[in-house]
N, C-alpha and C positions, 0 to 999 in steps of 0.2 A: 494531546488532541483535546484541548479544552474548548476550542472554538465550536460554534454551532455549525453543523454541516447541512446546507440547504440544497446544494446541487444534486441533480439526479445521476449525473455521470461525470467522470473525471478522466483526464489524461494521466499518464505516468508522472509527468512533471508536476501536475497539480496535486496528485496524491503525495508525491515526495515532499512538496512544500508543506502540505497539511500535516504530515506525520513527522517531518523533520529528518527525512532520509534522502539520500541521493536518488534521482529518478532512475538511474540504471539498475538500482537494486529492485525497484518495483518491476521494471521490465524483465529482469533476470528470472523472477519467480515464474513468469509465463514462458520464457524461453526454455527453462529447465523442465517444464511440464509439471511443476508443482501446483499450478492452478490452471483451470481451463481458460484458454484464450478468449477474451471478449471480442465483441464486434469491433472492426476497424473502420474508421472513416477518414479518408484522405491520408492513409498510412499511419494514423494514430489510433492507439487503443482507446475505445470508449468504454471505460470501466464503470459498471453500475455501482451505485452507492451500496447496494446489498452485498457486494463483495468485500467491503471494508473489513468486517471482522475476520474473514479468511486471510486477507492480505496481512493484517496486523499479526495474526497467529503465525503465518508463514515467515514473516520478517523476524519475529521473536525466536522462532525455532532455529533460524540461521544465525542468530546472534546479532542481527542488524538493527534491532530495535529493543530498547530496554523494557523490561516488564516494570509495572508500577512498583513491585516489591524490590527490584534492583536499585531503584533510585533512593531508597531509604538507607540512611546511615545508622549503624548500630552504635 
C-alpha cells in the first residue's frame, strides 16, 4: 500500500485493488461480523478511509494479506 490514499470512502472492489487482495475477502470481513458494516449506497458498501487500519489488521489475522515482516527473506 505504497500509494497515497486521497479518497474518503471506498467500495470493497476499490479497497481490494488498493491492498492487492480479492474484493470478496474485504466483503467477507463484514459478512462474518469481524468488522462493523459500513453504510451502503446503491447496494455497495461505502467504506470510510478511517476503517483501513482495521481492515488491514483483519486481513492479516486471516492470512489474506502479508505483514511487512512476512515479505522479508532471511
